[in-house]
N, C-alpha and C positions, 0 to 999 in steps of 0.2 A: 223287576220291581223298581219303581222310580223313587227309591229311598236312599239316604246316605247310610253309612255303616259306622257303628259305635266302636271306635278303636282307641280312643284317647283316655288315659288315666288322669289322676289328680296332678301328678308331676308334669305331664305333657300340657295340661291346661294352664298351670302356673307359668310354665316356660313361655307359652304363646302370649299370655297376658303381660309378663315382664318384658318380653321381646317387643311388645307394642308400647309399653310405658317408658322403659329405659331405652329410648330411641334418640333420634336427632334432637328432640326437644330439650333434653338435659344439657346438650352442648350449645344450644342457641337461645332458649326461651328466657334465660336469666338476664341477658342484655336488654331486651325491650322492657322487661319487668323493672329493671333498675332505672331505665329512662322514665318510666311512669311513676315509680314510687320511691326511688332512691333506696336508702337502707330499709325503708318500709316494705321492701319486697319480701322480707322474712314474715311479716304479718300477712302479706298476700299469700305466701306459701301455706301458712296455717289455715287460712280461709279456704283456699283451694283444696287442701287436704280434708277439711271437715266436710265440704260439699261433696267431694269425691267419695268419702266414707258413706255418707247418706245414700248417694247414688249406687254405690257398690252393694249396700245392704238391700236396697229396694230391688236392684237387678238380680241379686242372689235369690231373694224370696220369690220373685216372679219366675226366674229360670227354673227353680225347683218345682213350681206349679205347672209350668209349660215347657218341658224339656224338648224343644224342637228348634230348628233353625229359624232365624229371623230376629231374635232379640226383642227390643221394644216395639218393633213393628207388629209382632205377634201379641205382645202384652197389651198394647193399646187397642188393638182390634177386639181382644177377648174381654177386656175390663171396661173400656170406654166407648168403643164403637169403631166402625170401619174408617171413618174420616180421621179420627185421632191416630189410629194405627198407620194409615197412609202418611199422615204428616210426619210421624216419627221415622218411618221407613224412608221417606223422601229426604228428610234432613240427614239421615245417616248416609245414604248412598251418595248424595250430592256433596255433603260436607267431607266425607272420608275419601271420595274420589279426588277432591281438591287436596286433601292431606297426602294422598299418594304422590301427586305431582310435586308437592312441597318437599316430601322426603327424598324423592328421586333427584330433584334439583339441588338440594342441600348436599347429598352425597357427591354428586358430580362436581359441584363447586369446590369441594375440599380436594377432589382428585386433580382436576384441571379446569380452572375457571374459563379458559379459552375454548374448551370443548364441552362445556357443561351440558348443553341441550342434547347433543348426540349421545353422550355418555349416559344421561338420564333415561333416554329412550332405550338404550341397551339394557340398563338395569331393570326397567319395567318389563321388557320382553323376557329377560332371563328368569325373573322371579315368577312371572305369569306361567312360564313353562313348568317351573317346579310345582306350582299349585295344580296345574293341569294333570300331573301324573300322580296325584294322591295326597291326602292330608297327612298320612304317616310320614311321607318324605318331608312335608312342610314342617311337621313337629321336630323331626330330626335336625333339619337345617336350622330351625329357630333355636334349638338347644345349642348348637355349635356357635352361632352368631352371638347368642347371649353370653356364653362363656368368654368369648373373645372380647366382647364389649365390657364386661365386668372387670376382666384383667386389665384392659387398657384404661378404664376409668379408675381402677385402683392405683395403677402406676401414676396416673395424672394427679390423683389426690395426695399421693406420697410426695410428689413434687410441690404441690400447692402448700401442704401443711408442713413439709419437712424442709422447705427452702428457708433462706435467710429472711427474717422479718423485715418488711419495709416500713415506711412511715405510717403512722396510725391514720386510717381513713376517717374522715369526718362523717357524722350522722346527718343525713338529709332525708327529707320526706316530701312526697308529692301530695300529701293531704289524703283525706278519706277517699276521694275519687281516684287518686293515683293508686292507692292500695287496692281498691276494687278492680281497677284495670289490670294491675299486676296479677291479682288472683285469677282474673279471666285468662290472661296470657299463660300463666303457669298451669292452669287447669288443662290447657291443650296437651301438656305433657303427661297428665294423669289418665287421659281418657282411654287407654288401652285395655282396661279390664272388660270393656264391652265386648271385646273379641272373644272372651271366654263364654259369655252368654250366647253369642251368635253361633257358637259351635255346639249348642245344646243337643243336636241330633247326632253328634259324632263322639260324645264322651260316654264312657261306661258309667252306669249308675248315676245319672245326672242329678237326681234328687239330693245326693250326698256330695258328689264331686264338685258341682258348680258352686254351691254355698261355701264349700271349704276352700276352693282355689281362689276365688275372687278376693277375700280379705287377706289371704297370705300374699298374693301378688301385690296388692295395694300397700300393705304394710312395709314390704321390702322396698318398694319404689319410693315411698315417703321418706324412709330412713336415708336412702341414697341421695335424694334431692336436698334434704336438710344438710347433709354433709357438704354437698356441692355449694349450696347457697351461702353457708357460713364461711367456707373456705374462699369463695370468690370475693366476698365483701372484705374479709380480713386481708387478702393479698392485694387486690386492686383498688378497693374503695368503690363507692357507688358511682362516682363520676366516670372513672376510667372503665368500669364495668359496663356502664351504659353506652359508651362509645366503642366498645370492642366488638369486631365482627366474629372473633373466635375467642370467647372469654376464657375457656379452660386452657387453651393453648397459651394465651397471653399470661394467665396467672401462673402456669407452670414455668414459663420462660422467665418470669420476674424473680423467681426464687433462686436459691443456691443449687438446685438440682435441675438446671435447665436442660440437661441432656435427656431428661425424661419427657420433655415437652412434645416430641413427635408422637408419643402415645396418645395424646389428646386428639390429634388429627386422625390417627388410625381408629381410635374409638368412635369418633364422630362418623366416619365412613361406615364402619361395621354396624354401629347402632342404627344408622339411617336405613341400611339394608334390612336389618331385622324388623324395624317398624314397617317398612314397605311390604315385606313378606306377609306379616300378620294383617296389615290393612287389606291387602288384596284378598286374603282368605276370608275375612269377615264381611267385606262388601259383597263378594260373590254369594255368600250364604243368605244375606238379607235380600239380595236381588232374586234369589231362588224362591224365598218365601213370598215375596211380593208377586212374582210371576204366577205362583200357584193359585193366588187369589185374584188374578187378572188385574192387578194394579200396575203391572208392567207386562209387556208382551209375553204371551204364554210360552213361546219357544225358549225363553230364558230359563224355564223350569226344567229343561232337559238335564238328566244326570247320565254321565258317561257309563255305558254298560260294563266296562272293565275297571276303570279307575275310580268310579263312584264319586265323582265330583260334578258340580254344576258347570259343565264345560262351555256351554254357550255363554253363560253369564261371565265366565272368566275371560273368554276371548273378547267380548264386547267391552268389558272393563279395561282390558289392556289397551285396546284401540283408543278409547276415550282418554285414558290417562296420558297416552303418548301424544294425543292432540293437545291436551292441556300443557304438557311439558314444553311443547314447541311454541306455545303462544302466551301463557299467563305469566304474571309477575309473582315472585315468591311471596312477598309480604302480603299481597292481596289474597293469595290462596290460603295462607295461614289464618288471616283474619276472618275470612268467610267460613273456613272450616270450624273455627272456634264457635261461631254463632250457631251453625248447624248442630254441632255436638251438644251444646247447652240446651237447645230446644228439644233434642232427642231425649236427653236425660230428664228434662222437666216433665215430659210425657211419661217417662218411666216412673218417676215419683208419684205423679197423679194416678197412674195405674196401681201402684203399690198401696195408695190410700184406700183402695177398695178391698184390700186384703186385711186379714186380722193376724197375719204372721209376724208383724213388726210393731213395736211401740209407735204410736201415731206421730210423735214428734219427729221421727226419722224421715219419713217421706215429706212431711210438711216443711222441715228445714231444708231438705234437698230441693224441693220444688221452688221455694222462695229464693234459695241461693242461686239456682240455675237462672231464674228469671232476672235476678238482680245483676249477676255477672254478665249476662247477655246484653242487658240494657246499657251497661256502662262500658262496653267495648267501644273502640273508635267508631265514630258515626258512619264512616264509609262502609265498615263491615256490617253494621246494623242495617243500613239501607240496602246493600247488596243482598244480604240474607233475606230480608223481608220480600224483596222483589222476586227472588228465585222461589221462595215458598209460595208466593202468590201465583207464579206461573205454573207450578206443579199442581196446586189445588184447582186452578182454573182448568188445566188440562184434564184432570180427572173428572171434573164436573161435565165438561164437554163430551168426554168419552162415555160416561155413564148415560148421559142424555141421548146420545146417538145410538 
């Protein structure tokens, strides 16, 4: 039978979601956010959190109605039509594939900048192998990586908050546009809860498990990000934070507990690996759902007879990510990924508008927020994102016509 197996409980789903959200983004996203908004990044964090909450609520309601692999690709098809579903699935697969490359490059850069690309390829291949041998192994490894990340992040925050106080940082602001850009950049770090919905065919009792797991994971992640954001501004100030390539390590080093600073580097590496693992899992499941509907080549829908994973999709994904790791720029990959993710969630909220399971303001606010944040990203990311969406839609039109 060409189906996946329901093996994951609520705790497993929360761990996979947290492993995606509390990833490399918490160690790197605050610096560009500070460059865009200064101290206003805290306002951007609140905006990103509100939009993420709306998206999470919409995703949870939809996942309870359609407990199968594919996430918003499935929801868009069922509620809005095939083209909307394809647009969401295309945005997720392409955007998150770029995210995989960004996570792998971030991890490798922390380990050894001189060998960043070969080490990134090694990380991708290793974690693709873990996914290939079953989702329960993925959940176990995600749990271990999350625990290590949280311990390292906790030690880093002890160094940041417990060190000697430096000079009071001045308040700076990039204005409303800067705050919105900061929100869009910080939203990149929140996006992991989608991985819970894409595992809809592999969780037990999905009608209850998914709506319960998504807000739990999101709430924990927001609390962690708030602690990090306040601590970074208090320790470094907005100007130094914006210029820092490793803000948490620099903030820990600046205090009186500098001997804890290496924990930030360890945490960044482990968190990036956790995010890479969860991203590879979610993309493979969305590719599986799209292939089942002939929106991607049908052989990608194959499920391994023993390990019960979409093994063809996992192999192709690993090859593509390795190619990106060897060729793309890290900053460009992150910007494009943010655009794709926001379009994906905009369609999720539009799909949720057709349900009556939520107060209407939730998907309306989520839809408006996603479109606004996408439009205010750096123009290079917007242009690249629009171009790739146009290529995907044109390709589907040609394939359908032929």
